[in-house]
C-alpha positions, -999 to 999 in steps of 0.1 A, spaced: -3 -1 1 16 31 -11 8 61 10 14 95 -4 7 131 11 -30 126 5 -33 95 23 -12 105 54 -32 135 57 -67 117 55 -53 92 80 -43 120 101 -75 140 99 -95 107 109 -71 104 141 -73 136 153 -112 135 148 -117 107 167 -93 117 196 -112 151 195 -144 133 201 -129 112 226 -116 144 245 -151 163 244 -171 132 256 -146 127 288 -148 165 296 -186 158 292 -191 129 312 -159 117 332 -152 150 347 -175 170 365 -153 198 376 -131 224 360 -108 199 345 -138 188 321 -136 221 306 -99 217 298 -105 183 282 -135 198 258 -113 225 251 -83 203 240 -110 185 221 -118 214 201 -83 221 194 -80 186 178 -111 194 155 -92 227 145 -59 210 137 -76 183 122 -94 211 94 -61 224 90 -50 187 79 -80 182 59 -73 217 41 -37 206 32 -47 177 11 -50 183 -27 
Protein backbone atom coordinates (compact mmCIF):
# COMPACT_ATOMS: atom_id res chain seq x y z
CA UNK A 1 0.00 0.00 0.00
CA UNK A 2 1.65 3.19 -1.18
CA UNK A 3 1.03 6.13 1.10
CA UNK A 4 1.36 9.51 -0.49
CA UNK A 5 0.79 12.95 1.06
CA UNK A 6 -3.00 12.81 0.70
CA UNK A 7 -3.28 9.37 2.30
CA UNK A 8 -1.14 10.38 5.27
CA UNK A 9 -3.14 13.58 5.80
CA UNK A 10 -6.42 11.67 5.51
CA UNK A 11 -5.35 9.20 8.22
CA UNK A 12 -4.10 12.04 10.41
CA UNK A 13 -7.40 13.87 9.99
CA UNK A 14 -9.44 10.79 10.92
CA UNK A 15 -7.30 10.10 14.00
CA UNK A 16 -7.49 13.74 15.12
CA UNK A 17 -11.30 13.75 14.79
CA UNK A 18 -11.57 10.53 16.80
CA UNK A 19 -9.31 11.88 19.54
CA UNK A 20 -11.22 15.18 19.57
CA UNK A 21 -14.52 13.38 20.06
CA UNK A 22 -13.03 11.20 22.81
CA UNK A 23 -11.65 14.24 24.65
CA UNK A 24 -14.92 16.15 24.40
CA UNK A 25 -16.87 13.15 25.65
CA UNK A 26 -14.43 12.68 28.53
CA UNK A 27 -14.89 16.33 29.44
CA UNK A 28 -18.66 16.02 29.29
CA UNK A 29 -19.20 12.70 31.05
CA UNK A 30 -16.10 11.71 33.01
CA UNK A 31 -15.07 14.92 34.77
CA UNK A 32 -17.68 17.13 36.44
CA UNK A 33 -15.31 19.83 37.71
CA UNK A 34 -13.09 22.37 35.97
CA UNK A 35 -10.96 19.59 34.41
CA UNK A 36 -13.89 18.76 32.13
CA UNK A 37 -13.71 22.23 30.58
CA UNK A 38 -10.02 21.64 29.85
CA UNK A 39 -10.65 18.30 28.18
CA UNK A 40 -13.42 19.80 26.04
CA UNK A 41 -11.22 22.75 25.04
CA UNK A 42 -8.38 20.46 23.99
CA UNK A 43 -10.90 18.37 22.01
CA UNK A 44 -12.01 21.48 20.12
CA UNK A 45 -8.34 22.22 19.43
CA UNK A 46 -7.97 18.74 17.95
CA UNK A 47 -10.87 19.54 15.60
CA UNK A 48 -9.12 22.75 14.51
CA UNK A 49 -5.89 20.88 13.75
CA UNK A 50 -7.84 18.20 11.86
CA UNK A 51 -9.43 20.96 9.79
CA UNK A 52 -5.97 22.27 8.88
CA UNK A 53 -4.80 18.76 7.94
CA UNK A 54 -7.86 18.37 5.73
CA UNK A 55 -7.14 21.72 4.07
CA UNK A 56 -3.57 20.64 3.24
CA UNK A 57 -4.78 17.73 1.11
CA UNK A 58 -4.96 18.22 -2.63
